C-alpha positions in Angstrom: 0.1 0.2 -0.2 1.5 3.3 -1.1 1.8 5.9 1.7 -0.2 9.3 1.9 2.1 12.7 0.7 2.7 13.9 4.3 0.7 17.3 3.6 -2.8 15.4 3.6 -2.0 13.5 5.7 -1.0 15.9 8.5 -4.5 18.3 7.1 -6.1 15.4 7.4 -4.9 14.5 11.4 -4.7 18.8 12.3 -8.8 17.8 11.1 -9.3 15.1 13.6 -7.5 17.3 16.3 -9.6 20.4 16.3 -12.7 18.6 15.8 -11.6 16.8 19.2 -11.0 21.1 20.2 -13.3 22.2 19.4 -15.9 20.1 20.9 -13.9 20.4 24.2 -14.6 23.7 24.2 -18.1 22.9 24.1 -18.0 21.2 26.7 -15.5 22.6 28.9 -16.7 26.4 28.7 -13.0 26.9 27.9 -11.9 30.1 26.7 -9.2 31.3 23.6 -6.1 31.9 26.2 -4.1 29.7 24.1 -5.2 32.9 21.0 -1.8 33.1 18.6 -0.1 30.3 20.0 2.7 29.3 17.5 3.9 25.6 17.2 6.3 23.9 15.0 5.7 20.5 14.2 8.4 17.9 13.5 6.6 15.0 11.5 9.3 11.9 12.2 10.0 8.9 9.3 9.6 4.9 11.4 12.8 5.2 13.5 14.5 8.4 12.3 16.1 10.7 14.3 15.5 13.3 12.0 12.3 14.5 10.6 11.6 14.4 7.2 9.2 17.7 7.2 7.6 20.5 9.2 5.2 22.4 9.3 4.0 25.6 11.5 0.5 26.2 13.2 -1.0 29.1 14.9 -3.7 28.8 17.6 -7.2 31.0 16.0 -10.6 31.4 16.9 -10.2 28.3 19.4 -8.2 25.7 16.0 -4.8 25.3 14.4 -4.5 26.4 11.3 -1.5 26.2 9.1 0.3 28.8 9.2 2.5 30.0 6.8 4.9 32.2 9.0 7.6 30.3 10.7 9.1 32.6 13.7 12.4 31.6 15.5 11.0 31.8 19.2 8.3 29.9 18.7 5.2 28.9 22.0 5.7 24.8 21.7 7.1 22.4 19.3 4.6 18.9 18.5 6.9 15.8 18.1 5.2 13.9 16.2 5.6 10.3 13.8 3.9 9.4 10.4 2.2 6.4 12.8 0.3 8.7 15.3 -1.0 10.4 12.3 -2.1 8.5 10.2 -3.7 6.9 12.8 -5.9 9.9 13.3 -6.7 9.4 10.4 -7.4 6.1 10.1 -9.5 5.8 13.4 -10.3 9.5 14.2 -13.4 8.3 16.2 -11.5 6.5 18.8 -10.1 9.3 19.2 -12.6 11.4 19.7 -14.2 9.2 22.1 -11.1 8.8 24.5 -9.2 12.5 24.6 -6.5 11.5 26.2 -5.3 9.5 23.1 -4.6 12.5 22.1 -0.7 13.8 22.4 -1.4 17.7 22.6 0.6 18.1 26.2 2.3 20.1 24.0 -0.3 22.3 24.2 -1.5 22.5 27.8 2.3 22.6 28.9 3.2 26.0 27.0 0.2 28.0 28.1 
């Protein structure tokens, strides 16, 4: 089976993360304390020690959005594997039912 292009895979995984953020915001009534938070995402292939791809995200209006703006002093860094992104896309309901399975500690710690 051919691997999905990493940018498409990442966008699909990001949509699952945003669905969870929205659901938890509705349930918890959370505000926008993270507004403007910028994150560098490093995607790793298998057990590689060097990331294969990097993305930039910014938290805007309750969502994590891809951005073209790279800053040298981002608020946080998210290290993630291709396998994790694939699991999010392939089994989104598992993560949405059990938000603790999301690897989002980097977002909570940095605020």
